[in-house]
C-alpha positions in Angstrom: -2.9 -46.6 -48.1 -0.9 -49.2 -49.9 -0.9 -50.4 -53.5 -4.2 -50.1 -55.2 -3.8 -53.6 -56.7 -3.4 -55.0 -53.2 -7.1 -54.7 -52.7 -7.4 -57.8 -54.8 -8.2 -61.1 -53.2 -11.9 -60.7 -53.3 -13.2 -64.3 -53.5 -11.2 -66.8 -55.5 -12.6 -70.3 -55.1 -12.5 -72.0 -58.5 -15.8 -71.7 -60.3 -17.2 -74.9 -61.7 -18.9 -75.4 -65.0 -22.4 -76.9 -65.4 -20.7 -79.9 -66.8 -19.3 -80.6 -63.3 -15.6 -79.9 -63.8 -13.4 -77.4 -62.0 -13.0 -74.1 -63.8 -9.6 -72.6 -63.1 -10.5 -69.3 -62.1 -4.0 -58.8 -46.2 10.6 -53.4 -31.2 13.6 -52.2 -31.6 15.9 -53.3 -34.4 17.2 -56.7 -33.7 20.9 -57.2 -34.1 22.6 -60.0 -35.9 22.0 -63.4 -34.3 24.9 -65.3 -32.9 24.9 -68.9 -34.1 26.2 -71.8 -32.1 27.2 -73.6 -35.3 30.8 -73.2 -36.3 31.4 -71.7 -39.7 32.3 -74.4 -42.2 35.9 -74.4 -43.4 37.0 -75.2 -46.9 37.2 -78.9 -46.2 34.1 -79.3 -44.0 31.7 -77.8 -46.5 28.0 -77.9 -46.0 28.2 -81.0 -43.9 29.0 -78.9 -40.8 25.8 -76.9 -41.0 22.7 -77.7 -39.0 19.9 -76.4 -41.2 17.3 -76.8 -38.5 19.2 -74.3 -36.3 19.8 -72.1 -39.3 16.0 -71.9 -40.1 15.2 -71.2 -36.4 17.9 -68.4 -36.4 16.3 -66.7 -39.4 12.8 -66.8 -38.0 14.0 -65.6 -34.6 15.8 -62.7 -36.3 12.7 -61.8 -38.3 10.5 -61.9 -35.2 13.0 -59.7 -33.4 11.9 -56.8 -35.6 8.2 -57.2 -34.9 6.0 -56.2 -32.0 2.8 -58.4 -32.5 1.0 -56.4 -29.8 1.4 -53.0 -31.6 -2.1 -51.7 -32.4 -1.6 -51.3 -36.2 -0.2 -54.8 -36.5 -3.2 -56.2 -34.6 -5.6 -54.2 -36.8 -3.9 -55.6 -39.9 -4.2 -59.2 -38.7 -7.8 -58.7 -37.8 -8.8 -57.2 -41.2 -6.8 -59.9 -43.1 -8.8 -62.6 -41.2 -12.1 -60.9 -41.2 -12.5 -60.2 -44.9 -12.8 -63.7 -46.2 -14.9 -64.7 -43.2 -17.3 -61.8 -44.0 -17.8 -62.6 -47.7 -18.2 -66.4 -47.1 -20.7 -66.0 -44.3 -22.8 -63.4 -46.2 -22.6 -65.3 -49.5 -23.7 -68.6 -47.9 -26.5 -66.9 -46.0 -27.6 -65.4 -49.4 -27.4 -68.8 -51.1 -29.6 -70.3 -48.3 -32.2 -67.6 -47.9 -32.0 -65.3 -51.0 -32.8 -62.4 -48.7 -30.3 -60.1 -50.3 -31.7 -60.7 -53.8 -35.2 -60.0 -52.6 -34.2 -56.9 -50.6 -32.4 -55.4 -53.7 -34.9 -56.6 -56.2 -32.5 -58.7 -58.2 -29.6 -61.1 -57.7 -27.3 -59.0 -59.9 -27.9 -55.8 -57.9 -27.4 -57.7 -54.6 -24.1 -59.2 -56.0 -22.9 -55.7 -57.1 -23.6 -54.4 -53.6 -21.7 -57.2 -51.8 -18.9 -56.7 -54.3 -18.7 -53.0 -53.5 -18.6 -53.9 -49.8 -15.8 -56.4 -50.3 -13.8 -53.8 -52.3 -14.1 -51.3 -49.5 -13.1 -53.8 -46.9 -10.0 -54.7 -48.9 -9.0 -51.1 -49.2 -9.2 -50.9 -45.4 -7.1 -54.1 -45.2 -4.4 -52.6 -47.4 -4.4 -49.4 -45.4 -4.0 -51.4 -42.1 -1.3 -53.5 -43.7 0.7 -50.4 -44.8 0.3 -48.7 -41.4 1.5 -51.8 -39.6 4.7 -51.8 -41.8 5.3 -48.1 -41.1 4.9 -48.5 -37.4 7.6 -51.2 -37.1 11.4 -51.2 -37.8 12.9 -51.8 -41.2 15.4 -54.6 -41.9 18.7 -53.3 -43.2 19.4 -56.4 -45.3 16.2 -55.7 -47.3 16.8 -51.9 -47.5 18.7 -51.8 -50.8 17.9 -51.1 -54.5 18.0 -54.8 -55.6 15.4 -55.8 -53.0 13.3 -52.8 -54.0 13.3 -53.9 -57.6 12.4 -57.5 -56.7 9.5 -56.1 -54.6 8.4 -53.9 -57.5 8.5 -56.9 -59.9 6.3 -59.0 -57.5 3.9 -56.1 -57.3 3.7 -56.0 -61.1 3.2 -59.8 -61.4 0.5 -59.8 -58.8 -1.3 -56.9 -60.4 -1.3 -58.7 -63.7 -2.9 -61.8 -62.1 -5.5 -59.8 -60.2 -6.6 -57.6 -63.2 -6.5 -60.4 -65.8 -8.6 -62.6 -63.5 -11.1 -59.9 -63.0 -11.3 -59.3 -66.8 -11.7 -63.1 -67.4 -14.4 -63.6 -64.8 -16.3 -60.3 -64.9 -17.7 -58.6 -61.8 -20.3 -61.3 -60.8 -17.8 -64.1 -61.5 -15.3 -62.5 -59.2 -17.7 -61.5 -56.4 -19.5 -64.7 -55.6 -22.1 -64.5 -58.3 -22.7 -68.2 -58.2 -23.9 -67.9 -54.6 -26.6 -65.5 -55.9 -27.6 -68.0 -58.6 -25.6 -66.2 -61.4 -23.8 -69.2 -62.8 -21.2 -69.6 -65.5 -22.2 -72.1 -68.2 -18.7 -72.6 -69.6 -15.2 -73.1 -68.2 -12.9 -70.1 -68.3 -9.5 -71.4 -69.6 -7.9 -68.2 -70.7 -5.0 -66.5 -69.0 -4.3 -66.5 -66.1 -6.4 -69.6 -65.3 -4.5 -71.5 -68.0 -1.3 -71.4 -65.9 -2.5 -71.0 -62.2 -5.4 -72.0 -60.0 -6.9 -69.3 -57.9 -4.8 -66.5 -59.6 -6.6 -63.7 -57.9 -5.8 -64.9 -54.4 -2.2 -65.6 -55.3 -1.9 -62.4 -57.2 -3.1 -60.5 -54.2 -0.6 -62.3 -52.0 2.2 -61.4 -54.5 1.1 -57.8 -54.2 1.5 -57.8 -50.4 4.8 -59.6 -50.6 6.2 -57.1 -53.1 4.9 -54.2 -51.0 6.5 -55.6 -47.9 9.9 -56.1 -49.6 9.8 -52.6 -51.1 9.3 -51.3 -47.5 12.1 -53.6 -46.2 9.5 -54.6 -43.6 9.7 -57.8 -41.5 6.2 -56.9 -40.2 5.0 -56.9 -43.8 6.6 -60.2 -44.5 4.8 -61.8 -41.5 1.5 -60.2 -42.5 1.9 -61.6 -46.0 2.3 -65.0 -44.5 -1.0 -64.5 -42.7 -2.6 -63.5 -46.0 -1.4 -66.6 -47.7 -2.6 -68.8 -44.8 -6.0 -67.2 -44.7 -6.4 -67.6 -48.5 -5.4 -71.3 -48.3 -8.1 -71.9 -45.7 -10.6 -69.9 -47.8 -9.9 -72.0 -50.8 -10.3 -75.3 -48.9 -13.6 -73.9 -47.4 -15.0 -72.4 -50.6 -14.2 -74.9 -53.3 -16.4 -77.9 -52.1 -19.3 -75.6 -51.6 -19.0 -74.0 -55.0 -18.6 -77.4 -56.6 -21.9 -78.5 -54.9 -23.7 -75.5 -56.3 -22.7 -76.4 -59.8 -23.4 -80.1 -59.2 -27.0 -79.3 -58.1 -27.5 -77.0 -61.1 -26.2 -79.6 -63.5 -28.5 -82.2 -61.9 -31.5 -79.9 -62.4 -30.6 -79.3 -66.0 -30.3 -83.0 -66.6 -33.7 -83.8 -65.0 -35.4 -81.2 -67.2 -33.8 -82.6 -70.3 
C-alpha cells in the first residue's frame, strides 16, 4: 500500500488571516552508460568535464529503468494528477454555489465529507505509487543500506511535517475549510509553518522520495518528481484564490465596523 504518512498532501495552499497577510500553513535493467567525455586526469581536473553531457547521461540512465507505458506507472501518474484537480474543482464549486453545505446541512459536515474523500483518494494514490515501483526494475546503485537509511530519514522528516501541519491547522484548516466559509481569524505561526511554507505538500513529497529511495526505485524517483511538479502547480493555483477569499472577508468585516 505504501507508507501511511504518504497519504498526506491534501490541500496546502497557505491560509490567509482576516488581516490580509499570508499565513504559513503522488524495462529491463539499464547498464552503465558509456560517456564520450574523457576521464579527467590529475592535471586536467574538473575543467575537462562537460556537465551538460553528464546531466543528460544521468537522466538517460534513470529513464532506462522505467517503462512509462506500464499500466501501474500510468495509474500512478493519473492518480497523482487527479487528486489536486478533484479537490480544487469541488472546493471552488462549493465556494461558488454552497450546494454541498446545503446538501449536508452544515458547512462543517460538508467539509468533513470532502476531507474523507480526499484521504481515500490519497490512499489510492499511495497504493498506485507503490505498485508502480514494484512493477519496475530496481537500481543497483541505490540498493544498499546507506541509501535505505537516507530514505527512511526522509520518510521520518516528511511524516513530521505532515502530522505537525495537520495538528496546527485542524481538520477543516487542512481540508479546504475556507472554501466552505470556515475561516481562520489568526495566523498560524507555530512549527512547521515557522520554518517552511506549504509544509504539508513538501512533507508529502519527502515521504514519496524517501519511499522511492528505500525501494531503490527509479520509477519512484520519477513519480516523486511528478508529485513535486503537481504540488507546485496546485500552490500557484490555490494561493491567489485563497487570498481573495480572505480579502473579501476582511472587507466585509471592515464595512460592518
